C-alpha positions as CSV (number, residue, x, y, z in Angstrom):
1,S,110.2,124.4,102.8
2,E,111.1,122.7,99.6
3,R,110.0,119.5,98.7
4,R,112.3,117.1,97.4
5,D,113.5,113.7,97.1
6,S,116.6,112.1,97.6
7,L,118.5,108.9,97.8
8,D,121.6,108.0,99.2
9,Q,124.7,107.7,96.6
10,N,125.7,104.6,97.8
11,W,122.6,102.9,96.5
12,Y,124.2,103.3,93.2
13,T,127.4,101.7,94.0
14,F,125.5,99.0,96.1
15,S,123.3,98.5,92.9
16,L,125.7,97.9,90.6
17,K,127.4,95.2,93.5
18,L,124.3,93.2,93.1
19,E,124.7,93.4,89.4
20,F,122.0,96.0,89.0
21,F,121.2,98.9,86.9
22,P,119.4,101.7,89.4
23,I,116.9,103.7,87.9
24,P,115.5,106.2,90.6
25,L,111.5,106.7,90.3
26,P,110.0,110.3,91.3
27,N,107.1,110.2,93.6
28,L,105.1,112.1,91.3
29,I,103.9,109.0,88.8
30,T,100.3,108.6,89.6
31,K,97.6,105.7,88.1
32,K,97.2,108.3,85.4
33,N,100.9,108.2,84.4
34,F,102.0,104.8,85.2
35,N,102.1,103.6,81.5
36,Y,105.7,105.2,82.0
37,L,107.3,102.9,84.4
38,T,105.2,100.2,82.8
39,D,107.1,101.2,79.5
40,L,110.6,100.8,81.4
41,K,109.9,96.9,82.0
42,L,112.1,96.8,85.2
43,D,112.9,93.7,86.7
44,A,112.3,94.5,89.9
45,Y,111.7,97.2,92.9
46,I,114.1,98.2,95.9
47,F,112.0,100.6,98.4
48,S,114.6,102.3,99.9
49,G,114.6,103.7,103.7
50,G,113.8,107.2,104.5
51,N,110.7,109.3,105.8
52,S,108.3,108.1,108.4
53,I,104.8,106.3,107.0
54,T,102.4,109.3,107.3
55,E,99.1,107.4,108.2
56,L,101.7,105.9,111.6
57,D,102.4,109.6,112.8
58,P,100.3,112.1,110.3
59,L,102.1,114.8,112.3
60,T,105.7,114.1,111.8
61,K,107.8,116.6,109.9
62,N,109.4,113.3,108.2
63,S,106.8,112.4,106.3
64,A,105.9,112.3,102.4
65,P,102.4,111.6,101.7
66,E,103.2,111.7,98.3
67,R,105.9,109.2,98.6
68,D,103.4,106.4,100.7
69,N,101.3,107.1,97.9
70,F,103.1,106.3,95.0
71,E,105.0,103.1,96.9
72,K,101.1,101.8,97.4
73,L,101.1,101.9,93.8
74,L,104.2,100.8,92.9
75,L,103.6,97.7,95.7
76,E,100.2,97.1,93.9
77,N,101.8,96.6,90.5
78,A,104.7,94.8,91.3
79,L,102.0,92.2,93.3
80,L,100.0,92.2,90.3
81,N,103.1,91.3,87.9
82,N,105.0,89.3,90.3
83,T,107.8,91.7,89.9
84,P,110.4,90.8,92.8
85,I,110.3,93.4,95.3
86,V,113.5,94.0,98.0
87,G,111.9,96.3,101.0
88,V,115.2,98.2,103.1
89,C,113.9,99.8,106.5
90,R,111.4,102.0,105.8
91,G,110.4,100.0,102.7
92,M,110.2,96.7,104.7
93,Q,107.7,98.9,107.0
94,M,105.8,100.1,103.8
95,I,105.5,96.2,102.3
96,N,104.3,95.3,105.9
97,T,101.2,97.6,106.3
98,Y,100.4,97.5,102.8
99,L,99.8,93.9,103.3
100,G,97.8,94.6,106.3
101,G,100.6,94.3,109.2
102,E,100.9,96.8,112.2
103,L,104.3,98.3,113.3
104,E,104.9,99.9,116.5
105,K,106.9,102.7,117.9
106,T,110.4,101.9,119.3
107,K,113.5,104.0,121.2
108,D,117.1,102.8,121.1
109,H,117.2,101.7,117.3
110,V,118.6,104.9,115.5
111,N,122.2,104.9,114.8
112,V,123.4,101.8,116.3
113,Y,124.6,97.9,115.5
114,H,122.7,95.2,117.1
115,S,122.6,91.1,116.6
116,L,120.3,89.4,114.5
117,I,119.0,86.0,115.3
118,S,117.7,83.5,113.2
119,N,116.7,80.0,113.2
120,N,116.2,79.6,109.0
121,K,119.4,77.7,107.4
122,N,118.0,79.0,104.0
123,Y,119.4,82.6,104.5
124,D,123.0,83.7,105.4
125,F,122.7,87.1,107.8
126,P,125.4,89.4,109.2
127,K,126.0,88.9,112.5
128,K,125.5,92.5,113.3
129,V,123.4,94.8,111.5
130,N,123.3,98.5,111.7
131,S,119.7,100.3,112.8
132,F,118.2,103.3,111.9
133,H,114.7,103.2,112.1
134,E,111.9,104.6,114.7
135,W,109.1,101.9,114.3
136,I,109.5,98.2,114.6
137,I,107.7,95.0,113.6
138,P,106.6,93.0,116.3
139,K,106.0,89.4,116.1
140,S,102.3,90.2,116.5
141,G,102.7,92.9,113.6
142,L,103.7,90.8,110.8
143,A,100.9,90.4,107.7
144,D,99.8,86.6,107.5
145,T,101.4,86.4,104.0
146,L,104.9,87.2,104.8
147,E,107.2,84.8,106.9
148,P,109.7,86.3,109.4
149,I,113.5,84.9,109.0
150,A,115.5,87.1,111.1
151,Y,114.6,89.2,114.3
152,D,116.6,91.2,116.9
153,N,117.4,90.4,120.6
154,N,113.8,91.7,121.7
155,G,112.1,89.4,119.2
156,N,111.1,91.8,116.7
157,I,111.0,91.1,113.3
158,E,114.4,92.3,111.4
159,A,113.9,90.1,107.8
160,F,111.3,88.4,106.4
161,V,110.0,87.0,102.9
162,C,106.8,86.4,101.8
163,K,104.9,82.9,101.1
164,E,103.8,83.5,97.8
165,K,105.3,86.3,95.9
166,K,109.1,87.7,95.9
167,I,109.5,89.6,98.3
168,L,112.3,90.0,100.7
169,G,112.1,92.7,103.6
170,I,115.5,93.5,105.8
171,M,115.2,96.4,108.8
172,W,118.7,97.3,108.4
173,H,120.5,99.4,105.7
174,P,123.0,97.4,103.7
175,E,124.2,100.2,101.6
176,R,125.6,101.9,104.6
177,D,128.3,99.5,105.7
178,I,131.0,100.4,103.4
179,P,133.0,98.4,102.7
180,F,129.6,96.2,101.7
181,N,128.8,93.0,103.4
182,E,128.7,90.3,100.9
183,L,126.2,88.4,102.9
184,N,123.6,91.2,102.0
185,I,124.5,91.2,98.7
186,E,123.6,87.3,98.3
187,L,121.0,88.0,100.7
188,I,119.3,90.2,98.0
189,K,120.5,89.1,94.8
190,N,118.8,85.6,96.0
């Protein structure tokens, strides 16, 4: 029954490849003590993968409502201050739902690799990406302010950018590919 926050150690190595210095943030920060984050003057936020979003399935055992609340607070602050945001898997899902989008439950997307499809010439993607998610963003579920830039073979959204803010969402885990894929590094850096 232990409650904990955890982060894949590969994020540290991957962040250094991005030329970022990672600072993990605890999910215990609230509006009352948010000045702590403001004082850090962070350059960007990466919303990593992990738990399911509680409001999607309140009965699931892998949710963390305190994480949901904290990430919503971070998103509010980042959008207000135009701080760049990268969402990976669950992080992408959180951004989409926060901005008014919807998700659908899926099967056969956990611990597999699949192709990416993109007609957007502004972005280079790996040909195949890993998949570890139980929720997808269908074409009809993308928030209005987001623009799809990559899809899976079924037309579900695998990557998006924001039309008005510095936001990137990707559904795959770049930190889990060893060696790291240079296309993922350049995508996130840009």
